[in-house]
N, C-alpha and C positions, 0 to 999 in steps of 0.2 A: 303392216310394216311400211307399205308404200305411203299410206295416208299420214303416218307419223313423220316420215321423212319429208313429205310435202309440206306439212305444217311448220316443221323446223326450218326448211328452206325459205318458206314464205316469211317467217318471223325474222330471219337473218336479213332478207332482202329489205323488209320494211325498216329494220333497224338502221341499215346503211342509208336508206332514203332519208330517215329522220335526221341522221347525222349530217348528211349533205345539205338538207334544208336548213338545219340549225346554224350552219356556217355563214348564212346570208341574213342580213338584217337591214331593214329600211328605216331611215329616220324621217322626221316630219317633212324634210325638204324633198324626199323622194330618192335620196342617194342610197345606193346599195353598197354595204361593206361586206367584202368577201373574204378578208383575211386579216391577221394581226401582223404588225411590223415585227421583224426579227431583231433581237437585241434589246438591251436595257438602256433606256435614255438616262443620261446624267450630265453633270458639268462639275468642274473642279474649281473651287474658290475657297480662300481662307475663311474660317469661321469668324475671324476678327480682323477688321480693317481700320485704318486711320482715316479721320476726316480729311478730305481733299486728295486721298490716294487714288491713283488711276490704275485700273486692272483690266485685263482682257480675259473673257470667258468663252470657252468653246463647248458647244453641245456635242456630245459623243455617245457612242454605243449602238446607234441604229445602223444595222448592216444591210437591211433590205426593207423597202425598195430604195432606189437611188434618188428618186425625185421627191425629197421630203422638204416641206416648208416648216420652218421653225419660227415660233412666235414667243417673244420674251415680254414678261410683264413684271411690274414691281415698282415701288416708290423710289428705288435707287436707279432705275432705268431712265436715261434721258434727262434733259435739262431744257425746259422751255423758258428762255429769257431769265435764267436764274431761279426758276420755280420748278420744284420737283413735285410730281404727283404719281398716281398709279399709271405710269406711262407704258406704252406698248411699242415694241419694235418687231416688225414682221419681215420675213424673207431672208434673214441672214443666220448662218450657223454660228458665227463668232461675233461678239459685241465687245466694245470697249466702254467702260463707264468710269466716271469720276465720282467718288463717294461724297455725298452731301455733307454740309457742315452742321450736322445735327447728330448727337449721340443717341443710341437706342438700338433696337433690334428690328431688322427689316427683312422681308421675304422676297426672294427672287424666284421666278417660275419660268420654265421653258416648256413649250408644247410642240410636239412633232405631229404633223398631219400630212397625209398623202391620199390622192384619189383612190377610193375603193378599199382603204384600210382604216381600221380603228386607230384613233389618235392615242398618243402616249404623252404623259405629263410628269415633270419632275420639279420639286421645289426644295429650296434650302434657305435657312435663316442665316443672316449675317449680322454680327454685332459691330457697331461703329463706335470707335474709341477716339477720344480727344486727349492728348497728353498735356494740355496747357493748364498749369496752375490751378487756381480755385474754380475755374470754369471747365476743368477737364473731367475725365471719367472717374478719377479717384479722388474722393472728397472725404471730409470729416476726420482728418488725421491731424493730431497735434504733435509737432516736433519741438525740439529744444531751441532751434534757431542756429545751431552750429552746423556748418557744412564743410565738405571736403570735395575738391575737384580732382578727379582722376586724370592725371596728365596724359595717359595713354590715349584716351578718346574724348576727353573733355566733359564727360558726364559728371554731374554734381550729386553728391549723396548727403543726406542728413545723417548726423551721428549723435550719439548720446554717451554719457559717462555713467557707468554702473559699477560700484565697487572699485576695483583697481584698473579697470579697462575702459577704453573707448570702444563702443560698438556701433557699426552701421545701424541706422534705424530703417534701412531699406535693403531689400535683397539685391545682391550684386547683379549687374547687368553688363558684364564685360564679355564681348564676343570673341576676343582674341585677335591677333594679327597674322597668325599663321594660316596656311591653306587648310581649309576644312573648319576653321573656327573652333570655338570652345562652347560647349553646352548648347541648349536650345531654349527659347521661350516656350511657354505652355502652348501646346497644339502646333508647334513649329511656326507660330504666327508672330512676326516681329512686332506687330501692334501690341501684343500682350506684354512685351518686355517693358513697356512704359508703366504697366500696372503691377506686375509681379516679379520683374527681373527675369533672370534666366535660371534654368535647372541644369545641374551638372552631375555627372557620375563622380564618385569619390576620386577615382583615378584622374579624371579631367580637372577636378577642383584642386587637388593637392599636388598634381604631377606625380602621383604614386608615392609621395613621401609622407611617412608617418612621423609624429612627434608628440612630445609631452612637455609639461611645464607651463607655468603662467606666462602668457605673452610670447611663447616660444614656438608657435606653430609655423608650418611652412608658408611661404608667401603664396604659392600656388597661383590661382587666378586673381588674387587680390592685388591692389596697387602696392608699389614699393612703400615700405614702412608699416604695412598692414599684413595680417596673416589669417589663415584659416583657424578658427578656435580649437584649442586642445580640450581634452577632458577637464583639465585644471581650469581653463578659462570658463568653461560652462559651470563648474563648481563655484567659481567666484561670482558668477551671475546669480546662481541659486542663493548664495549667502546674502548677496545684496538685496534680493527680493524678499527673502524669508527672515533674515536676521539670524539664521542658524547654519551651522556647518552641515553640508550634505555631500555625499559621494555622487559621482557621475551616475553610478548604477542604481541609485534610488529612483523611485517613481516620481518624485517631486510633486507630491499631492497638493493640489490647489494652486500651483504656480503658473499653470498655463493661462488661466483667465487673468492673471496679474499683468501679463505682458501683451495680450491681444488688444487690438484697437477696433473700435466699433466704426470701421470705415464703410463707405458706400461706393459701389461701382455702378455707374450710370443710374444712380438714385436708389439702388437696392443694396441692402446690407450684405457685405461680403461674408461675415460670419452669421449664419442664420440664427434666429432667436432660439435660445434654450434656457429654461429655468435653472439649469445646472451649470451655466457658463455665463458669467457677466464680464465682458471686456473692460479692463481698467487701465490699460496702456501705461503701466508703471514705468518710470524712467523714460517715457516716450520711446520705448523699444519697438512699438508699432508692428506686432506680429500680424501677418495677413495669411489668409487661407489660400495658398498659392498652388496646392496640389503637387503631384509628382509625375515623373516619366519613367519609362523603361523600354526594353527591346530596342536599343540603339536610338533612343529619342524619337521613336515612331508612335508609341502609345502614351497617352496622358490621362490621368485620373484625378478625381477628388478636388478639383478646383471649387472654391467656395465651400469647402467642407473640412479640409485639413491643411496644415502647414508642416513642412519638414526642413530641418536644418542640419548640415553635416558637422561632425567632430573630425578633426584631422588625426586623432589618435586611433589607430586601427584596432578593431576588435580581436581579430586573429589574422592569420596569413591571407585568408581569402575574403574576409568580411570587414566592413567598417560599420559604424553606427551613426544614426541620426537621432535627434530629439524631435518630437512631433507634438502638435496640439490638434485636438478634435473639437469641433464646435459644440458637441453635446457632452463634454466632459471638462472639468476644471483643471486636470492634471497636465504634466509636461514630461511624459516618460521618454525612454530611449528604446531603440530597436536595432539589432544588427541585420545587415543585408549584404548582398554581393557588391564588391567594390566596382565592378565593371558594368553593371546593368542598371541599377536603381539610380534615378536622377533626382536630387533634392536641391533646395536653395542654399545659398551661402551668405552668411553674415560675417564680414571682415572685422577683425579686432586689432587693437594695439594697446600697449601699456598707456594708461591715462596720461594725456599730454598736459592737462591743466589749462588748456586754451578754452 
């Protein structure tokens, strides 16, 4: 019995010794690392930024030790006489950078180091967007040439005429003038509003007002003289596209690909290729895969995969419906969702002006 206890005690002692030894490691320079930093290294920056935009980034999350050295690297870091490269800034926890005048995806990395500790590293990709014309991030879209200037904020929208209605050819990007604003751009990144407009809950889009009838929707977030499309407005669009009468609650087989546009975002197709979906941009309606939001505009999904657009005619007391397009399907169906949570795009309409 004594020998058995002796061997067990010896084994436990050796095990503790092995653990203690394993906590130390020498690198080629002879430095001994005795511990890991406490905390998770990170920094917060919008996934999408505009060219020329200036932002400040703070490295956070490391709680021990106190004497940490931070090193930042990436082609967006620093500016040497107007030339960007894989620049490095060492010794500061917070940096300010001005985004380069080049669209694309760039990686920013921060590394935390301290004497006697294993280092930690965190990286994040940033997509740089340009809003300017044919040289901007959004390209290969044909419009009718008819435009409307929103007097509330000065933004200019292309529009088209289909059937009995004028339709915006772009998603609405009106932030509102009240405290708290209206809707959010994808990812809560203002840079994305130049590409996909804003996303709104049904209540925010319509002001909680349901309506029906051709050209008779509530103004909601649309400019004066324009409205959120009703079920009848959508039916009028379906007839213009197909040449046939369709109810709002039909699946609109084959109509989705008729109005999608084969646009590019920073040189890449916004609607991924699918043999079952061929963008035709009928009437220059220019449907984009703008994704959706939910959970109080904090979660966003399906960018470059699906587009969603509200009807102002409520589905029932608690729900409203949107029409949506999926890149791998040619149809244009509808779906009911909660009025207060789901966030979709808005296309404003009005009775055709003849202009």
